[in-house]
N, C-alpha and C positions, 0 to 999 in steps of 0.2 A: 479656825475653821479650815478644813481642807476643801479644795475645789472638787466638785463632783466630776467624775469621769463620764464623758458622754457615752450613752449606750447606743451602739450601732445595731441597726436592724439588718436582716438578711438582704433586703432590697438595696441597702447602701453599697453592697459589695458584689451582688450577684451579676452574672453575665446574662444579658438579654439580647435578642430574644432567644428562647430555647429552640432547638431543632427537633421537630416532631415528625413521626412517620406513622402510617397505618400498619397494622399487623401483617399485611400481605406483602410489604416491601421486602425485596430480596436483600440478603446480607451483602451481596456485591454492591448494590446501590447504597446501602447504609454506610459501608466502608468508604465509598466515594464521597458521600455527603460529609462524613466526619473529616475527611481530608480537605474538602472544599470549604467547609465552614470552620475548620480548625477547632474542633471540639473532641472531647474524649468520651462523650456519651450522647445518646439520642433517646428521646422519650417516645414511647409507643403509645398512641392514643387511638380512640375509636373515632367514628365520623363526627361525633359531637364534641370532640376535643377532650374527653375524659381520659385520665391517665390509666393505662392498662399495665405498663411495664417500662423497663429501662434496659438499654443495651449499651455496654461499655466496650472499649477496644479489647479489654481483657476477655470479655465474653466471646468476642469473635475469635480470638486466638485459641481460647480453651475449647469452645464448642464446635468450631468449624475447622480452623487451620490445623490444630494439633491432631484432630481426628481424620484429617485427609479428606474432608468433605468438600463438595463444590459450593462456593458461596453463591452461585447462581441458582442452586436448587433448594436452598434453605431460606426461609423467610423469618421476619422479625418475631412472629409469635412462637417460633420453635426454639429460639435461644434467649428470649428476653427474660429478665427477672420479673416475675409477676408480682403485683401488689407491693412495689418498692416502698421503703420508708421515704417520707417526704416532709417538708416543712412549708409553712406559709411565709410569704414575703415580709410580713410584719412581726415575725418573732425575733427576739434578740439574737445576734450573731453567736453569742456564747452558747445559747440553747441549741442552735442548729449544729454547732461544732461538737457539743457534748453528745448529741444524738448520733452523729457520724462516728464518734469515737466509741461509744458504748455498743453500737451495732456493728462496728467494723466495716463500714462502707466508705468508699472513696468518692462517690458521687451522690448528691442528694437533690432530687427534683424539688424545685421551689414553685409553689402554686400561689395564685393571687385570689 
């Protein structure tokens, strides 16, 4: 008999807590938060905490910096990826990794 390999769940390896902002937060403030919290993505949520979108460092570079726009005048709702793919914290790690690979995403919001 072979020993069974333990199944890891997303919650076993995820980084908590997530960093969330409202859609009205400026990109300048979001970039500062990313540096202060040492994260590569920020979740955009409504007042009730419902996931609306995600912003990554790449989004800021592509949508603001490369276009020569002012990060003070652009807010989260203008550059976020709306309705991002996500997983729940109790799914197997392999399933979340497969979703990321099949959808070509580098950041996957984890919900509980």
